[in-house]
GUTI-678458 format. One record per residue (C-alpha): x, y, z; residue in one letter; residue number from 1. Coordinates in Angstrom, 1 decimal. Layout:
<atoms>
atom c1:X&c2:Y&c3:Z&rest:A&nr:NUM
...
</atoms>
This chain:
<atoms>
atom c1:-12.5&c2:-136.9&c3:16.7&rest:M&nr:1
atom c1:-10.4&c2:-135.9&c3:19.7&rest:D&nr:2
atom c1:-6.9&c2:-137.1&c3:19.2&rest:P&nr:3
atom c1:-6.0&c2:-137.2&c3:22.8&rest:I&nr:4
atom c1:-8.9&c2:-139.7&c3:23.1&rest:L&nr:5
atom c1:-7.4&c2:-141.8&c3:20.3&rest:L&nr:6
atom c1:-4.1&c2:-141.7&c3:22.0&rest:F&nr:7
atom c1:-5.3&c2:-143.0&c3:24.9&rest:H&nr:8
atom c1:-7.2&c2:-145.6&c3:23.3&rest:S&nr:9
atom c1:-3.9&c2:-146.7&c3:21.5&rest:L&nr:10
atom c1:-2.4&c2:-147.0&c3:25.0&rest:I&nr:11
atom c1:-5.1&c2:-149.0&c3:26.3&rest:M&nr:12
atom c1:-4.9&c2:-151.3&c3:23.4&rest:G&nr:13
atom c1:-1.2&c2:-151.7&c3:23.9&rest:L&nr:14
atom c1:-1.6&c2:-152.7&c3:27.4&rest:V&nr:15
atom c1:-4.3&c2:-155.1&c3:26.4&rest:E&nr:16
atom c1:-2.2&c2:-156.8&c3:23.6&rest:G&nr:17
atom c1:1.0&c2:-157.1&c3:25.6&rest:I&nr:18
atom c1:-0.5&c2:-158.3&c3:29.1&rest:T&nr:19
atom c1:-3.7&c2:-160.7&c3:28.0&rest:E&nr:20
atom c1:-1.5&c2:-163.8&c3:27.5&rest:F&nr:21
atom c1:1.1&c2:-163.1&c3:29.8&rest:L&nr:22
atom c1:0.4&c2:-164.3&c3:33.5&rest:P&nr:23
atom c1:0.2&c2:-160.6&c3:34.9&rest:I&nr:24
atom c1:-3.5&c2:-159.8&c3:34.4&rest:S&nr:25
atom c1:-4.8&c2:-157.7&c3:31.5&rest:S&nr:26
atom c1:-7.9&c2:-156.7&c3:33.3&rest:T&nr:27
atom c1:-5.9&c2:-155.5&c3:36.3&rest:G&nr:28
atom c1:-3.7&c2:-153.2&c3:33.9&rest:H&nr:29
atom c1:-6.6&c2:-151.9&c3:32.1&rest:L&nr:30
atom c1:-8.4&c2:-151.0&c3:35.1&rest:I&nr:31
atom c1:-5.1&c2:-149.3&c3:36.6&rest:L&nr:32
atom c1:-4.4&c2:-147.7&c3:33.2&rest:T&nr:33
atom c1:-8.0&c2:-146.6&c3:32.3&rest:G&nr:34
atom c1:-8.2&c2:-145.0&c3:35.9&rest:D&nr:35
atom c1:-5.0&c2:-143.1&c3:35.3&rest:L&nr:36
atom c1:-5.8&c2:-141.8&c3:31.9&rest:L&nr:37
atom c1:-9.5&c2:-141.2&c3:33.0&rest:N&nr:38
atom c1:-10.4&c2:-143.0&c3:29.9&rest:F&nr:39
atom c1:-14.2&c2:-142.9&c3:29.0&rest:L&nr:40
atom c1:-17.1&c2:-143.3&c3:31.2&rest:S&nr:41
atom c1:-17.1&c2:-146.1&c3:33.6&rest:K&nr:42
atom c1:-20.0&c2:-148.3&c3:31.7&rest:E&nr:43
atom c1:-18.5&c2:-147.6&c3:28.3&rest:K&nr:44
atom c1:-14.8&c2:-148.4&c3:29.4&rest:R&nr:45
atom c1:-16.1&c2:-151.6&c3:30.6&rest:D&nr:46
atom c1:-17.4&c2:-152.4&c3:27.4&rest:V&nr:47
atom c1:-14.5&c2:-151.2&c3:25.5&rest:Y&nr:48
atom c1:-12.0&c2:-153.1&c3:27.7&rest:E&nr:49
atom c1:-14.0&c2:-156.3&c3:27.0&rest:I&nr:50
atom c1:-14.1&c2:-155.6&c3:23.3&rest:F&nr:51
atom c1:-10.5&c2:-155.1&c3:22.5&rest:I&nr:52
atom c1:-10.0&c2:-158.4&c3:23.8&rest:Q&nr:53
atom c1:-11.1&c2:-159.5&c3:20.5&rest:L&nr:54
atom c1:-8.3&c2:-158.1&c3:19.0&rest:G&nr:55
atom c1:-5.9&c2:-160.1&c3:21.2&rest:A&nr:56
atom c1:-8.1&c2:-163.3&c3:20.8&rest:M&nr:57
atom c1:-7.7&c2:-162.8&c3:17.0&rest:L&nr:58
atom c1:-4.2&c2:-162.7&c3:17.4&rest:A&nr:59
atom c1:-4.1&c2:-166.1&c3:18.6&rest:V&nr:60
atom c1:-6.2&c2:-167.2&c3:15.8&rest:V&nr:61
atom c1:-3.7&c2:-165.9&c3:13.4&rest:W&nr:62
atom c1:-0.5&c2:-167.2&c3:15.0&rest:E&nr:63
atom c1:-1.9&c2:-170.8&c3:15.4&rest:Y&nr:64
atom c1:-4.1&c2:-170.8&c3:12.2&rest:R&nr:65
atom c1:-2.5&c2:-173.9&c3:10.9&rest:H&nr:66
atom c1:-2.9&c2:-175.8&c3:14.2&rest:K&nr:67
atom c1:-6.5&c2:-174.7&c3:14.5&rest:I&nr:68
atom c1:-7.6&c2:-175.6&c3:10.9&rest:S&nr:69
atom c1:-6.0&c2:-178.9&c3:11.3&rest:H&nr:70
atom c1:-7.8&c2:-179.3&c3:14.9&rest:T&nr:71
atom c1:-11.2&c2:-178.5&c3:13.1&rest:F&nr:72
atom c1:-10.2&c2:-180.6&c3:9.9&rest:A&nr:73
atom c1:-9.4&c2:-183.9&c3:12.3&rest:G&nr:74
atom c1:-12.7&c2:-183.2&c3:14.3&rest:A&nr:75
atom c1:-14.8&c2:-185.6&c3:12.9&rest:G&nr:76
atom c1:-12.8&c2:-188.5&c3:13.7&rest:Q&nr:77
atom c1:-11.5&c2:-190.0&c3:17.0&rest:P&nr:78
atom c1:-7.9&c2:-188.7&c3:17.6&rest:G&nr:79
atom c1:-5.9&c2:-186.0&c3:19.4&rest:S&nr:80
atom c1:-7.6&c2:-183.1&c3:17.2&rest:A&nr:81
atom c1:-11.1&c2:-184.2&c3:18.3&rest:R&nr:82
atom c1:-9.7&c2:-184.4&c3:21.9&rest:N&nr:83
atom c1:-8.0&c2:-181.1&c3:21.9&rest:L&nr:84
atom c1:-11.4&c2:-179.4&c3:20.5&rest:L&nr:85
atom c1:-13.5&c2:-181.2&c3:23.0&rest:L&nr:86
atom c1:-11.0&c2:-180.3&c3:25.8&rest:G&nr:87
atom c1:-11.3&c2:-176.5&c3:24.8&rest:I&nr:88
atom c1:-15.1&c2:-176.7&c3:25.1&rest:V&nr:89
atom c1:-15.1&c2:-178.6&c3:28.4&rest:I&nr:90
atom c1:-12.6&c2:-176.2&c3:30.0&rest:A&nr:91
atom c1:-14.4&c2:-173.0&c3:28.8&rest:F&nr:92
atom c1:-17.9&c2:-174.1&c3:30.2&rest:I&nr:93
atom c1:-17.1&c2:-173.5&c3:34.3&rest:P&nr:94
atom c1:-16.1&c2:-169.9&c3:33.7&rest:A&nr:95
atom c1:-18.8&c2:-169.2&c3:31.4&rest:A&nr:96
atom c1:-21.4&c2:-170.6&c3:33.9&rest:I&nr:97
atom c1:-19.8&c2:-168.7&c3:36.9&rest:L&nr:98
atom c1:-19.3&c2:-165.3&c3:34.9&rest:G&nr:99
atom c1:-22.9&c2:-165.4&c3:33.6&rest:K&nr:100
atom c1:-24.2&c2:-165.9&c3:37.4&rest:L&nr:101
atom c1:-21.7&c2:-163.6&c3:39.3&rest:F&nr:102
atom c1:-20.0&c2:-161.2&c3:36.9&rest:S&nr:103
atom c1:-22.2&c2:-158.4&c3:37.8&rest:E&nr:104
atom c1:-21.5&c2:-158.7&c3:41.5&rest:Q&nr:105
atom c1:-17.7&c2:-159.1&c3:41.1&rest:I&nr:106
atom c1:-17.5&c2:-156.1&c3:38.9&rest:K&nr:107
atom c1:-19.3&c2:-154.0&c3:41.8&rest:A&nr:108
atom c1:-17.0&c2:-155.3&c3:44.5&rest:V&nr:109
atom c1:-13.7&c2:-156.0&c3:43.2&rest:L&nr:110
atom c1:-13.4&c2:-153.8&c3:40.0&rest:F&nr:111
atom c1:-11.1&c2:-151.5&c3:41.6&rest:N&nr:112
atom c1:-7.4&c2:-150.4&c3:41.9&rest:P&nr:113
atom c1:-6.9&c2:-151.6&c3:45.6&rest:L&nr:114
atom c1:-8.4&c2:-154.7&c3:45.1&rest:A&nr:115
atom c1:-6.4&c2:-155.4&c3:41.7&rest:V&nr:116
atom c1:-3.4&c2:-154.5&c3:43.6&rest:A&nr:117
atom c1:-3.8&c2:-157.2&c3:46.3&rest:V&nr:118
atom c1:-4.7&c2:-159.9&c3:43.6&rest:A&nr:119
atom c1:-1.6&c2:-159.0&c3:42.0&rest:F&nr:120
atom c1:0.6&c2:-159.4&c3:45.1&rest:I&nr:121
atom c1:-1.0&c2:-162.8&c3:46.2&rest:V&nr:122
atom c1:-0.9&c2:-164.0&c3:42.4&rest:G&nr:123
atom c1:2.8&c2:-163.2&c3:42.3&rest:G&nr:124
atom c1:3.5&c2:-165.2&c3:45.4&rest:L&nr:125
atom c1:1.4&c2:-168.4&c3:44.2&rest:I&nr:126
atom c1:3.4&c2:-168.1&c3:40.9&rest:I&nr:127
atom c1:6.7&c2:-168.3&c3:43.2&rest:L&nr:128
atom c1:5.4&c2:-171.1&c3:45.0&rest:W&nr:129
atom c1:4.6&c2:-173.0&c3:41.7&rest:A&nr:130
atom c1:7.9&c2:-172.5&c3:40.4&rest:E&nr:131
atom c1:9.7&c2:-173.6&c3:43.7&rest:K&nr:132
atom c1:8.0&c2:-176.9&c3:43.8&rest:R&nr:133
atom c1:9.1&c2:-179.7&c3:41.9&rest:E&nr:134
atom c1:7.4&c2:-179.6&c3:38.5&rest:H&nr:135
atom c1:6.3&c2:-183.5&c3:37.4&rest:Q&nr:136
atom c1:5.5&c2:-183.2&c3:33.9&rest:I&nr:137
atom c1:2.8&c2:-185.6&c3:32.8&rest:M&nr:138
atom c1:1.4&c2:-183.9&c3:29.7&rest:V&nr:139
atom c1:4.1&c2:-182.8&c3:27.4&rest:E&nr:140
atom c1:2.1&c2:-181.0&c3:24.7&rest:T&nr:141
atom c1:-1.6&c2:-179.9&c3:24.3&rest:V&nr:142
atom c1:-2.5&c2:-183.3&c3:22.0&rest:D&nr:143
atom c1:-1.5&c2:-185.3&c3:25.1&rest:D&nr:144
atom c1:-4.1&c2:-183.4&c3:27.3&rest:L&nr:145
atom c1:-6.9&c2:-185.5&c3:28.8&rest:S&nr:146
atom c1:-10.4&c2:-184.4&c3:29.0&rest:L&nr:147
atom c1:-10.2&c2:-184.7&c3:32.8&rest:K&nr:148
atom c1:-7.3&c2:-182.4&c3:32.8&rest:D&nr:149
atom c1:-8.9&c2:-179.7&c3:30.6&rest:A&nr:150
atom c1:-11.8&c2:-179.6&c3:33.1&rest:L&nr:151
atom c1:-9.4&c2:-179.0&c3:35.9&rest:K&nr:152
atom c1:-7.7&c2:-176.4&c3:33.9&rest:V&nr:153
atom c1:-11.1&c2:-174.8&c3:33.3&rest:G&nr:154
atom c1:-11.9&c2:-174.7&c3:36.8&rest:L&nr:155
atom c1:-8.6&c2:-172.9&c3:37.2&rest:C&nr:156
atom c1:-9.7&c2:-170.5&c3:34.9&rest:Q&nr:157
atom c1:-12.5&c2:-169.5&c3:37.2&rest:C&nr:158
atom c1:-10.1&c2:-167.8&c3:39.4&rest:L&nr:159
atom c1:-9.5&c2:-165.2&c3:36.8&rest:A&nr:160
atom c1:-13.0&c2:-163.8&c3:37.5&rest:L&nr:161
atom c1:-11.2&c2:-161.8&c3:40.2&rest:I&nr:162
atom c1:-9.7&c2:-159.0&c3:38.5&rest:P&nr:163
atom c1:-6.0&c2:-158.9&c3:39.1&rest:G&nr:164
atom c1:-5.6&c2:-162.6&c3:39.2&rest:T&nr:165
atom c1:-4.8&c2:-163.3&c3:35.3&rest:S&nr:166
atom c1:-6.7&c2:-165.5&c3:33.2&rest:R&nr:167
atom c1:-3.4&c2:-166.6&c3:31.7&rest:S&nr:168
atom c1:-1.7&c2:-166.9&c3:35.0&rest:G&nr:169
atom c1:-4.6&c2:-169.1&c3:36.2&rest:A&nr:170
atom c1:-4.6&c2:-171.3&c3:33.6&rest:T&nr:171
atom c1:-1.0&c2:-171.5&c3:33.0&rest:I&nr:172
atom c1:0.2&c2:-171.9&c3:36.4&rest:I&nr:173
atom c1:-3.0&c2:-174.2&c3:37.2&rest:G&nr:174
atom c1:-1.8&c2:-176.2&c3:34.4&rest:G&nr:175
atom c1:1.5&c2:-176.9&c3:35.7&rest:M&nr:176
atom c1:0.4&c2:-177.8&c3:39.1&rest:F&nr:177
atom c1:-1.8&c2:-180.4&c3:37.0&rest:L&nr:178
atom c1:1.5&c2:-181.8&c3:35.5&rest:G&nr:179
atom c1:1.2&c2:-180.0&c3:32.1&rest:L&nr:180
atom c1:4.8&c2:-178.7&c3:30.6&rest:S&nr:181
atom c1:5.2&c2:-174.8&c3:30.7&rest:R&nr:182
atom c1:4.6&c2:-175.1&c3:26.7&rest:K&nr:183
atom c1:1.6&c2:-177.4&c3:27.0&rest:A&nr:184
atom c1:0.0&c2:-175.0&c3:29.8&rest:A&nr:185
atom c1:0.6&c2:-171.9&c3:27.8&rest:T&nr:186
atom c1:-0.5&c2:-172.9&c3:24.6&rest:E&nr:187
atom c1:-3.8&c2:-174.5&c3:26.1&rest:F&nr:188
atom c1:-4.2&c2:-171.3&c3:28.0&rest:S&nr:189
atom c1:-3.9&c2:-169.5&c3:24.5&rest:F&nr:190
atom c1:-6.3&c2:-171.9&c3:22.9&rest:F&nr:191
atom c1:-8.8&c2:-171.6&c3:25.6&rest:L&nr:192
atom c1:-8.7&c2:-167.7&c3:25.3&rest:G&nr:193
atom c1:-10.5&c2:-168.1&c3:21.8&rest:I&nr:194
atom c1:-14.0&c2:-169.1&c3:23.1&rest:P&nr:195
atom c1:-13.5&c2:-167.3&c3:26.5&rest:T&nr:196
atom c1:-12.6&c2:-163.8&c3:25.3&rest:L&nr:197
atom c1:-14.8&c2:-164.2&c3:22.3&rest:G&nr:198
atom c1:-18.0&c2:-165.2&c3:24.0&rest:A&nr:199
atom c1:-17.1&c2:-162.6&c3:26.7&rest:A&nr:200
atom c1:-16.4&c2:-159.7&c3:24.0&rest:S&nr:201
atom c1:-19.8&c2:-160.4&c3:22.1&rest:L&nr:202
atom c1:-21.8&c2:-160.7&c3:25.1&rest:Y&nr:203
atom c1:-20.8&c2:-157.6&c3:26.4&rest:S&nr:204
atom c1:-21.4&c2:-155.8&c3:23.2&rest:L&nr:205
atom c1:-24.8&c2:-157.1&c3:22.8&rest:L&nr:206
atom c1:-25.9&c2:-156.4&c3:26.5&rest:K&nr:207
atom c1:-24.4&c2:-152.9&c3:26.6&rest:H&nr:208
atom c1:-24.9&c2:-151.8&c3:23.1&rest:R&nr:209
atom c1:-27.3&c2:-148.9&c3:24.5&rest:H&nr:210
atom c1:-24.1&c2:-147.1&c3:25.8&rest:V&nr:211
atom c1:-22.2&c2:-146.9&c3:22.4&rest:L&nr:212
atom c1:-22.9&c2:-144.7&c3:19.4&rest:D&nr:213
atom c1:-21.2&c2:-144.0&c3:16.0&rest:S&nr:214
atom c1:-18.6&c2:-141.5&c3:17.6&rest:A&nr:215
atom c1:-17.2&c2:-144.4&c3:19.5&rest:D&nr:216
atom c1:-16.2&c2:-146.4&c3:16.2&rest:I&nr:217
atom c1:-12.9&c2:-144.6&c3:15.9&rest:G&nr:218
atom c1:-11.9&c2:-145.2&c3:19.7&rest:V&nr:219
atom c1:-13.0&c2:-148.9&c3:19.6&rest:F&nr:220
atom c1:-11.2&c2:-149.4&c3:16.4&rest:A&nr:221
atom c1:-7.6&c2:-148.0&c3:17.7&rest:V&nr:222
atom c1:-7.8&c2:-150.2&c3:20.7&rest:G&nr:223
atom c1:-8.8&c2:-153.2&c3:18.6&rest:F&nr:224
atom c1:-6.0&c2:-153.0&c3:16.1&rest:V&nr:225
atom c1:-3.5&c2:-151.9&c3:18.7&rest:A&nr:226
atom c1:-4.3&c2:-155.1&c3:20.8&rest:S&nr:227
atom c1:-4.1&c2:-157.3&c3:18.0&rest:F&nr:228
atom c1:-0.6&c2:-156.1&c3:17.0&rest:I&nr:229
atom c1:0.7&c2:-156.3&c3:20.6&rest:F&nr:230
atom c1:-0.9&c2:-159.4&c3:21.3&rest:A&nr:231
atom c1:0.7&c2:-161.0&c3:18.2&rest:F&nr:232
atom c1:4.0&c2:-159.9&c3:19.3&rest:I&nr:233
atom c1:3.7&c2:-160.9&c3:23.0&rest:A&nr:234
atom c1:2.5&c2:-164.3&c3:22.0&rest:I&nr:235
atom c1:5.6&c2:-165.1&c3:19.9&rest:R&nr:236
atom c1:7.7&c2:-163.6&c3:22.6&rest:A&nr:237
atom c1:6.4&c2:-165.6&c3:25.4&rest:L&nr:238
atom c1:6.8&c2:-168.9&c3:23.5&rest:I&nr:239
atom c1:10.4&c2:-168.2&c3:22.8&rest:R&nr:240
atom c1:10.8&c2:-167.0&c3:26.4&rest:F&nr:241
atom c1:9.6&c2:-170.0&c3:28.3&rest:I&nr:242
atom c1:11.6&c2:-172.6&c3:26.3&rest:S&nr:243
atom c1:14.6&c2:-171.1&c3:28.6&rest:T&nr:244
atom c1:13.0&c2:-169.4&c3:31.5&rest:H&nr:245
atom c1:10.7&c2:-169.9&c3:34.2&rest:T&nr:246
atom c1:7.7&c2:-167.6&c3:35.3&rest:F&nr:247
atom c1:9.5&c2:-166.3&c3:38.2&rest:V&nr:248
atom c1:10.3&c2:-162.7&c3:36.4&rest:V&nr:249
atom c1:6.4&c2:-162.2&c3:36.4&rest:F&nr:250
atom c1:5.9&c2:-163.3&c3:39.7&rest:A&nr:251
atom c1:8.4&c2:-160.5&c3:41.0&rest:W&nr:252
atom c1:6.9&c2:-157.9&c3:38.6&rest:Y&nr:253
atom c1:3.4&c2:-158.7&c3:39.8&rest:R&nr:254
atom c1:4.3&c2:-158.2&c3:43.5&rest:I&nr:255
atom c1:6.5&c2:-155.1&c3:42.9&rest:A&nr:256
atom c1:3.4&c2:-153.6&c3:40.7&rest:F&nr:257
atom c1:1.0&c2:-154.4&c3:43.2&rest:G&nr:258
atom c1:3.2&c2:-152.8&c3:46.0&rest:L&nr:259
atom c1:3.8&c2:-149.8&c3:44.0&rest:I&nr:260
atom c1:-0.2&c2:-149.4&c3:43.7&rest:V&nr:261
atom c1:-0.5&c2:-149.9&c3:47.5&rest:L&nr:262
atom c1:2.2&c2:-147.4&c3:48.3&rest:A&nr:263
atom c1:1.2&c2:-144.5&c3:45.8&rest:T&nr:264
atom c1:-2.4&c2:-144.9&c3:47.1&rest:W&nr:265
atom c1:-1.3&c2:-144.8&c3:50.7&rest:Q&nr:266
atom c1:1.1&c2:-141.8&c3:50.2&rest:L&nr:267
atom c1:-1.5&c2:-139.8&c3:48.5&rest:G&nr:268
atom c1:0.5&c2:-139.8&c3:45.1&rest:W&nr:269
atom c1:-2.2&c2:-141.2&c3:42.8&rest:V&nr:270
atom c1:-5.6&c2:-140.8&c3:43.6&rest:S&nr:271
atom c1:-6.6&c2:-144.5&c3:42.9&rest:W&nr:272
atom c1:-10.6&c2:-145.1&c3:42.4&rest:A&nr:273
atom c1:-12.1&c2:-147.0&c3:45.1&rest:V&nr:274
</atoms>
């Protein structure tokens, strides 16, 4: 097995793990990183990028295993546990429907580095706007989230179908606009990622299994494990970070990163795919 290919897979898994639950767009980073590394064929890379999201999703399951088990244990009777579970299901549905209907068209038009760069910049400006406005907290914890608010967060998640927008960014910042505390918005984004990432990964593997063969197992496995490890680290770091900080630093990172991509393309320093 090609050691360079395995090393590139390790890098891709690291990028996915670190960026999946931060409001900076894992898809955008994977598109740009994969383009720089010339990683796999286009069709196979698309499947790989979605598959390694399973590793990041399992990191959430492991980190919140006690909360998740408590939620399922209490789902049989009225209360906060059942309400949270129903909220996650309701929030998952809008993006699942739109993704099924329009994912191929979106990939054909917007899955390129320049579109991602623009989305990075626009998303950064929206985060700055969200942090500048007065944040009135009406939902302190995820257990206080109403089904109506869960649906609204789910509609915000639909924006993440645009690569470079960030699923986490759309749900966290959208949740803050709706009156969720930073911690509640962040944790609900984590929980919502479980069905969203899980369903997308399994669907992609089934739909595109014809492009895979036994030689891909090692490459996919390395990316999966790296994604799990670094997502686990990122989740814990983000929860600690938001207890004393805003998301402004991520906004400026997004803007700077997007401008760098546009500048290197315009100056001809990097031959970004278009």
